[in-house]
PASEBA-1860 file (N, C-alpha, C; in nm, 3 decimals):
! residues 195
1> MEQINGYE> 0.085/-0.118/0.000/0.000/0.000/0.000/0.089/0.124/0.000 ~ 0.029/0.236/-0.034/0.106/0.358/-0.045/0.120/0.430/0.089 ~ 0.214/0.525/0.093/0.234/0.607/0.213/0.210/0.752/0.179 ~ 0.139/0.822/0.268/0.110/0.964/0.251/0.153/1.035/0.379 ~ 0.248/1.128/0.370/0.297/1.204/0.485/0.336/1.113/0.602 ~ 0.397/1.000/0.572/0.440/0.906/0.675/0.332/0.809/0.721 ~ 0.209/0.827/0.675/0.099/0.737/0.709/0.087/0.629/0.602 ~ 0.086/0.503/0.647/0.066/0.393/0.554/-0.084/0.371/0.538
9> ILKSTVFA> -0.130/0.368/0.415/-0.273/0.347/0.388/-0.306/0.201/0.414 ~ -0.396/0.177/0.510/-0.434/0.041/0.547/-0.554/-0.008/0.468 ~ -0.645/0.084/0.436/-0.762/0.046/0.357/-0.818/0.168/0.288 ~ -0.890/0.144/0.178/-0.952/0.255/0.105/-1.075/0.204/0.031 ~ -1.167/0.297/0.008/-1.287/0.269/-0.070/-1.298/0.377/-0.176 ~ -1.317/0.337/-0.302/-1.331/0.431/-0.413/-1.471/0.417/-0.471 ~ -1.538/0.531/-0.491/-1.672/0.533/-0.550/-1.664/0.546/-0.701 ~ -1.778/0.528/-0.766/-1.785/0.533/-0.913/-1.744/0.669/-0.969
17> NSRGFALG> -1.757/0.776/-0.889/-1.719/0.911/-0.936/-1.572/0.945/-0.907 ~ -1.491/0.843/-0.876/-1.347/0.857/-0.849/-1.315/0.935/-0.722 ~ -1.408/0.942/-0.631/-1.382/0.998/-0.499/-1.384/0.883/-0.399 ~ -1.318/0.903/-0.285/-1.316/0.794/-0.189/-1.262/0.835/-0.055 ~ -1.241/0.735/0.030/-1.191/0.755/0.165/-1.082/0.653/0.193 ~ -0.987/0.693/0.278/-0.876/0.604/0.314/-0.849/0.612/0.464 ~ -0.799/0.503/0.517/-0.759/0.497/0.658/-0.609/0.473/0.660 ~ -0.536/0.557/0.735/-0.391/0.545/0.741/-0.339/0.531/0.883
25> HNSKAPSP> -0.215/0.481/0.894/-0.152/0.462/1.025/-0.006/0.503/1.020 ~ 0.037/0.577/1.123/0.178/0.613/1.140/0.208/0.605/1.289 ~ 0.277/0.500/1.332/0.301/0.476/1.474/0.385/0.586/1.539 ~ 0.458/0.665/1.461/0.545/0.769/1.517/0.476/0.905/1.527 ~ 0.356/0.918/1.471/0.286/1.047/1.471/0.215/1.069/1.605 ~ 0.196/1.196/1.645/0.122/1.225/1.769/-0.019/1.166/1.767 ~ -0.085/1.173/1.652/-0.214/1.106/1.631/-0.187/0.997/1.528 ~ -0.172/0.872/1.573/-0.123/0.768/1.482/-0.221/0.721/1.374
33> YVTWQFTE> -0.350/0.754/1.386/-0.449/0.711/1.287/-0.514/0.831/1.220 ~ -0.548/0.811/1.093/-0.614/0.918/1.017/-0.711/0.857/0.917 ~ -0.820/0.929/0.892/-0.906/0.896/0.778/-0.908/1.019/0.688 ~ -0.890/0.998/0.560/-0.889/1.107/0.461/-0.997/1.084/0.357 ~ -1.041/1.194/0.299/-1.117/1.185/0.176/-1.016/1.209/0.064 ~ -1.042/1.153/-0.054/-0.950/1.176/-0.166/-1.026/1.179/-0.297 ~ -0.959/1.237/-0.397/-1.008/1.234/-0.535/-0.903/1.163/-0.618 ~ -0.947/1.070/-0.700/-0.855/0.990/-0.781/-0.852/1.047/-0.923
41> GKNGQRDY> -0.731/1.077/-0.974/-0.715/1.127/-1.109/-0.726/1.017/-1.213 ~ -0.716/1.055/-1.341/-0.729/0.957/-1.450/-0.620/0.851/-1.447 ~ -0.502/0.888/-1.401/-0.391/0.792/-1.398/-0.383/0.717/-1.264 ~ -0.484/0.732/-1.179/-0.487/0.663/-1.050/-0.421/0.739/-0.936 ~ -0.361/0.854/-0.967/-0.298/0.938/-0.863/-0.406/0.996/-0.773 ~ -0.384/0.993/-0.641/-0.484/1.041/-0.546/-0.441/1.172/-0.480 ~ -0.539/1.260/-0.464/-0.520/1.386/-0.392/-0.597/1.373/-0.261 ~ -0.524/1.366/-0.146/-0.586/1.345/-0.015/-0.615/1.478/0.053
49> YWGHYGNS> -0.729/1.487/0.120/-0.767/1.608/0.193/-0.869/1.574/0.302 ~ -0.903/1.672/0.383/-1.002/1.658/0.492/-0.971/1.539/0.581 ~ -0.856/1.545/0.643/-0.815/1.438/0.734/-0.876/1.451/0.872 ~ -0.919/1.340/0.927/-0.964/1.331/1.066/-0.859/1.247/1.139 ~ -0.796/1.304/1.242/-0.686/1.237/1.311/-0.731/1.186/1.448 ~ -0.681/1.069/1.487/-0.718/1.011/1.616/-0.611/0.920/1.671 ~ -0.637/0.868/1.793/-0.536/0.790/1.865/-0.557/0.640/1.865 ~ -0.674/0.591/1.822/-0.696/0.446/1.829/-0.744/0.390/1.695
57> REWAEKDF> -0.710/0.265/1.672/-0.754/0.197/1.550/-0.906/0.182/1.551 ~ -0.961/0.153/1.669/-1.106/0.137/1.681/-1.179/0.265/1.638 ~ -1.130/0.381/1.687/-1.190/0.508/1.648/-1.179/0.527/1.496 ~ -1.060/0.500/1.441/-1.036/0.521/1.298/-1.126/0.432/1.213 ~ -1.143/0.306/1.254/-1.231/0.214/1.179/-1.375/0.267/1.178 ~ -1.423/0.315/1.294/-1.559/0.367/1.303/-1.574/0.493/1.217 ~ -1.475/0.583/1.225/-1.481/0.706/1.146/-1.478/0.676/0.997 ~ -1.392/0.584/0.956/-1.383/0.544/0.816/-1.517/0.490/0.766
65> TRRVEDYK> -1.575/0.396/0.841/-1.703/0.336/0.803/-1.813/0.441/0.795 ~ -1.816/0.531/0.895/-1.919/0.637/0.897/-1.904/0.728/0.776 ~ -1.783/0.769/0.742/-1.761/0.859/0.629/-1.802/0.792/0.497 ~ -1.765/0.665/0.481/-1.800/0.591/0.359/-1.952/0.580/0.347 ~ -2.019/0.539/0.455/-2.165/0.521/0.452/-2.238/0.653/0.430 ~ -2.192/0.760/0.497/-2.255/0.892/0.478/-2.245/0.938/0.334 ~ -2.127/0.924/0.275/-2.106/0.968/0.137/-2.192/0.884/0.041 ~ -2.194/0.755/0.064/-2.273/0.664/-0.020/-2.421/0.702/-0.016
73> DLQQMTIR> -2.472/0.729/0.106/-2.614/0.765/0.121/-2.645/0.903/0.064 ~ -2.561/1.000/0.094/-2.587/1.138/0.049/-2.574/1.153/-0.103 ~ -2.475/1.091/-0.161/-2.449/1.106/-0.305/-2.517/0.998/-0.389 ~ -2.579/0.899/-0.324/-2.640/0.786/-0.396/-2.541/0.727/-0.497 ~ -2.420/0.701/-0.446/-2.309/0.659/-0.531/-2.275/0.512/-0.503 ~ -2.239/0.438/-0.607/-2.199/0.299/-0.589/-2.048/0.291/-0.566 ~ -2.007/0.188/-0.497/-1.865/0.167/-0.469/-1.801/0.097/-0.587 ~ -1.689/0.153/-0.634/-1.617/0.094/-0.747/-1.515/-0.009/-0.700
81> SISEQPKE> -1.443/0.021/-0.592/-1.344/-0.075/-0.542/-1.316/-0.054/-0.394 ~ -1.278/-0.164/-0.331/-1.238/-0.161/-0.189/-1.105/-0.232/-0.181 ~ -1.009/-0.173/-0.112/-0.881/-0.241/-0.093/-0.845/-0.232/0.055 ~ -0.788/-0.340/0.103/-0.749/-0.345/0.244/-0.621/-0.424/0.257 ~ -0.527/-0.364/0.330/-0.401/-0.432/0.356/-0.430/-0.546/0.453 ~ -0.377/-0.665/0.426/-0.400/-0.773/0.522/-0.342/-0.735/0.658 ~ -0.419/-0.761/0.763/-0.375/-0.726/0.897/-0.271/-0.827/0.943 ~ -0.162/-0.773/0.995/-0.059/-0.858/1.051/-0.095/-0.882/1.196
89> CYLYYSTQ> -0.129/-1.003/1.230/-0.170/-1.037/1.365/-0.078/-1.143/1.424 ~ -0.079/-1.148/1.555/0.005/-1.243/1.628/-0.086/-1.331/1.712 ~ -0.079/-1.461/1.689/-0.164/-1.558/1.756/-0.084/-1.632/1.863 ~ -0.146/-1.646/1.982/-0.082/-1.716/2.094/-0.180/-1.817/2.151 ~ -0.129/-1.933/2.189/-0.211/-2.040/2.242/-0.196/-2.048/2.393 ~ -0.308/-2.064/2.464/-0.309/-2.084/2.608/-0.296/-2.234/2.633 ~ -0.180/-2.276/2.680/-0.149/-2.419/2.688/-0.183/-2.483/2.823 ~ -0.205/-2.403/2.929/-0.222/-2.461/3.062/-0.362/-2.448/3.121
97> RPIDLGTF> -0.444/-2.360/3.066/-0.577/-2.337/3.123/-0.665/-2.266/3.022 ~ -0.798/-2.275/3.041/-0.888/-2.193/2.958/-0.861/-2.045/2.984 ~ -0.891/-1.962/2.888/-0.865/-1.819/2.901/-0.977/-1.756/2.984 ~ -0.936/-1.682/3.088/-1.031/-1.617/3.178/-0.964/-1.492/3.234 ~ -1.032/-1.421/3.322/-0.974/-1.302/3.384/-0.841/-1.335/3.449 ~ -0.740/-1.253/3.424/-0.610/-1.272/3.486/-0.524/-1.382/3.427 ~ -0.567/-1.442/3.316/-0.489/-1.552/3.259/-0.418/-1.514/3.130 ~ -0.420/-1.385/3.094/-0.353/-1.342/2.971/-0.302/-1.199/2.987
105> PKPAGNPP> -0.196/-1.162/2.914/-0.140/-1.027/2.926/-0.227/-0.923/2.857 ~ -0.227/-0.802/2.916/-0.298/-0.688/2.857/-0.200/-0.571/2.849 ~ -0.100/-0.579/2.762/-0.001/-0.471/2.756/-0.064/-0.340/2.708 ~ -0.012/-0.229/2.760/-0.061/-0.097/2.720/-0.041/-0.080/2.570 ~ -0.144/-0.037/2.501/-0.136/-0.014/2.357/-0.144/-0.140/2.273 ~ -0.162/-0.256/2.337/-0.170/-0.381/2.262/-0.269/-0.477/2.330 ~ -0.396/-0.436/2.341/-0.493/-0.527/2.402/-0.523/-0.642/2.306 ~ -0.573/-0.755/2.358/-0.607/-0.865/2.267/-0.717/-0.823/2.170
113> LEIINYDD> -0.701/-0.859/2.044/-0.802/-0.829/1.943/-0.914/-0.931/1.947 ~ -0.878/-1.056/1.981/-0.975/-1.164/1.983/-0.932/-1.268/2.086 ~ -1.031/-1.320/2.161/-1.007/-1.424/2.260/-1.102/-1.539/2.228 ~ -1.046/-1.659/2.212/-1.128/-1.776/2.180/-1.093/-1.888/2.276 ~ -1.194/-1.937/2.350/-1.180/-2.059/2.429/-1.240/-2.171/2.347 ~ -1.167/-2.281/2.333/-1.222/-2.394/2.260/-1.335/-2.453/2.344 ~ -1.442/-2.492/2.280/-1.564/-2.527/2.352/-1.578/-2.674/2.390 ~ -1.474/-2.753/2.379/-1.489/-2.894/2.411/-1.431/-2.932/2.548
121> DRRRPVAG> -1.405/-2.833/2.635/-1.359/-2.855/2.773/-1.237/-2.946/2.784 ~ -1.148/-2.932/2.691/-1.022/-3.007/2.697/-0.922/-2.936/2.606 ~ -0.797/-2.974/2.620/-0.697/-2.917/2.531/-0.712/-2.978/2.392 ~ -0.689/-2.896/2.293/-0.706/-2.938/2.154/-0.571/-2.926/2.082 ~ -0.536/-3.021/1.994/-0.412/-3.006/1.918/-0.425/-2.892/1.816 ~ -0.326/-2.804/1.815/-0.325/-2.690/1.723/-0.186/-2.679/1.661 ~ -0.170/-2.587/1.570/-0.041/-2.562/1.504/0.015/-2.691/1.443 ~ -0.070/-2.760/1.367/-0.028/-2.882/1.302/-0.005/-2.998/1.398
129> GNIEAWGE> -0.069/-2.991/1.515/-0.054/-3.097/1.614/0.068/-3.081/1.704 ~ 0.143/-2.972/1.689/0.265/-2.951/1.768/0.237/-2.894/1.907 ~ 0.120/-2.834/1.927/0.086/-2.769/2.054/-0.053/-2.815/2.095 ~ -0.073/-2.835/2.226/-0.206/-2.863/2.280/-0.249/-2.739/2.356 ~ -0.369/-2.688/2.326/-0.412/-2.562/2.387/-0.558/-2.564/2.426 ~ -0.590/-2.479/2.525/-0.727/-2.460/2.572/-0.798/-2.351/2.492 ~ -0.720/-2.259/2.435/-0.779/-2.148/2.361/-0.670/-2.066/2.296 ~ -0.709/-1.956/2.233/-0.613/-1.872/2.161/-0.646/-1.725/2.177
137> LTYAKPLT> -0.540/-1.643/2.168/-0.551/-1.497/2.176/-0.483/-1.437/2.054 ~ -0.541/-1.331/2.000/-0.483/-1.261/1.885/-0.449/-1.118/1.926 ~ -0.327/-1.075/1.895/-0.279/-0.940/1.925/-0.233/-0.873/1.796 ~ -0.238/-0.740/1.794/-0.190/-0.664/1.678/-0.037/-0.658/1.676 ~ 0.025/-0.661/1.794/0.171/-0.656/1.805/0.219/-0.781/1.879 ~ 0.344/-0.818/1.859/0.394/-0.938/1.927/0.408/-0.917/2.078 ~ 0.392/-1.025/2.153/0.416/-1.023/2.297/0.564/-1.046/2.323 ~ 0.610/-1.004/2.440/0.750/-1.026/2.477/0.766/-1.169/2.528
145> EKQMADYE> 0.890/-1.216/2.534/0.918/-1.349/2.588/0.869/-1.360/2.732 ~ 0.887/-1.252/2.809/0.844/-1.253/2.949/0.692/-1.264/2.959 ~ 0.620/-1.189/2.876/0.473/-1.196/2.878/0.426/-1.338/2.844 ~ 0.488/-1.399/2.744/0.450/-1.535/2.707/0.480/-1.632/2.821 ~ 0.597/-1.618/2.884/0.636/-1.708/2.994/0.546/-1.688/3.116 ~ 0.517/-1.562/3.151/0.434/-1.533/3.269/0.296/-1.596/3.259 ~ 0.241/-1.603/3.139/0.105/-1.655/3.121/0.103/-1.791/3.051 ~ 0.219/-1.850/3.035/0.233/-1.983/2.974/0.164/-1.991/2.837
153> LKPSPDNP> 0.196/-1.892/2.752/0.142/-1.887/2.617/0.249/-1.934/2.518 ~ 0.205/-1.999/2.411/0.296/-2.042/2.305/0.258/-1.967/2.177 ~ 0.357/-1.909/2.107/0.326/-1.839/1.982/0.294/-1.937/1.870 ~ 0.208/-1.893/1.780/0.179/-1.974/1.662/0.302/-1.975/1.572 ~ 0.336/-2.089/1.512/0.450/-2.092/1.420/0.426/-2.007/1.295 ~ 0.301/-1.966/1.270/0.270/-1.884/1.153/0.278/-1.735/1.181 ~ 0.313/-1.694/1.304/0.325/-1.552/1.335/0.433/-1.488/1.249 ~ 0.414/-1.360/1.212/0.513/-1.293/1.126/0.653/-1.286/1.186
161> DQPRRSIT> 0.666/-1.288/1.320/0.798/-1.278/1.382/0.865/-1.413/1.406 ~ 0.799/-1.523/1.371/0.857/-1.656/1.391/0.945/-1.693/1.273 ~ 1.059/-1.758/1.300/1.146/-1.798/1.189/1.076/-1.902/1.103 ~ 1.093/-1.889/0.974/1.032/-1.984/0.880/1.122/-2.106/0.865 ~ 1.065/-2.222/0.889/1.141/-2.346/0.873/1.129/-2.394/0.730 ~ 1.231/-2.464/0.685/1.230/-2.515/0.548/1.124/-2.623/0.534 ~ 1.080/-2.647/0.413/0.981/-2.751/0.387/1.038/-2.888/0.424 ~ 1.168/-2.907/0.403/1.232/-3.034/0.437/1.223/-3.061/0.587
169> ARLKEASA> 1.250/-2.959/0.669/1.242/-2.975/0.815/1.100/-3.006/0.859 ~ 1.003/-2.938/0.796/0.863/-2.962/0.833/0.819/-3.103/0.792 ~ 0.864/-3.152/0.676/0.829/-3.287/0.632/0.891/-3.393/0.723 ~ 1.017/-3.372/0.764/1.082/-3.467/0.855/1.007/-3.471/0.988 ~ 0.968/-3.356/1.038/0.895/-3.349/1.165/0.760/-3.421/1.153 ~ 0.689/-3.399/1.044/0.559/-3.465/1.023/0.577/-3.616/1.012 ~ 0.682/-3.661/0.944/0.709/-3.804/0.929/0.740/-3.867/1.066 ~ 0.819/-3.799/1.148/0.853/-3.850/1.281/0.728/-3.859/1.368
177> RQEADIRS> 0.641/-3.759/1.359/0.515/-3.761/1.436/0.427/-3.877/1.393 ~ 0.421/-3.900/1.262/0.338/-4.009/1.209/0.391/-4.144/1.256 ~ 0.522/-4.162/1.251/0.583/-4.287/1.298/0.556/-4.308/1.447 ~ 0.566/-4.203/1.526/0.539/-4.214/1.670/0.393/-4.252/1.694 ~ 0.302/-4.196/1.615/0.160/-4.230/1.628/0.136/-4.377/1.595 ~ 0.201/-4.425/1.490/0.184/-4.565/1.449/0.238/-4.658/1.556 ~ 0.357/-4.626/1.611/0.415/-4.710/1.717/0.328/-4.713/1.841 ~ 0.266/-4.599/1.876/0.183/-4.595/1.996/0.052/-4.672/1.978
185> QKPHYKNQ> 0.011/-4.695/1.854/-0.114/-4.767/1.828/-0.094/-4.916/1.806 ~ 0.030/-4.960/1.784/0.058/-5.101/1.757/0.033/-5.182/1.883 ~ -0.037/-5.293/1.872/-0.053/-5.380/1.990/0.080/-5.448/2.020 ~ 0.107/-5.466/2.147/0.233/-5.528/2.188/0.206/-5.676/2.220 ~ 0.266/-5.766/2.140/0.249/-5.909/2.160/0.376/-5.965/2.221 ~ 0.358/-6.050/2.318/0.476/-6.115/2.379/0.512/-6.237/2.293 ~ 0.640/-6.255/2.278/0.682/-6.376/2.205/0.682/-6.495/2.301 ~ 0.711/-6.611/2.251/0.703/-6.734/2.331/0.800/-6.729/2.449
193> EER> 0.918/-6.672/2.432/1.017/-6.669/2.539/0.970/-6.579/2.654 ~ 0.894/-6.472/2.622/0.849/-6.378/2.727/0.730/-6.433/2.804 ~ 0.661/-6.532/2.751/0.541/-6.585/2.817/0.573/-6.667/2.936
END
């Protein structure tokens, strides 16, 4: 996505008349979120104006939605395109207990975006069977090692900050797991000497 005055455009909506709205983020700005109106030229170049600045993503999402809906209703205009940058999220598994009050970190500026307790009252295999968990938490920013240790959380191997393992390493691991499963399911027969 493009950057305007240090703000990265996270999402935008363009109407049939080449006008639209955008939501931007700049973590270093005094007001890190903004919604702008813009006019799109013939070559796709955008002229941004009428910015509304705020401090939270929640506020910016609401303002963006309100501006888009108001314009759509007032101008009786159809939407030509919608674009949204995929959200980079960090998933953590609660491995020792169901998620409840006091069982997960709430760092300043990084509250959990989503909390899910698995509904079968037991730990469930997740992350390709490598982790057993009671539930999961999603954050916009990564947790620290201390936060994970304090609450006994395990990061998802698919998190953006996790090192990517080669396909060969993943295949070897899957093969070893499968062999272990087969061995654990084999009935053990005593031979004649052991009887």
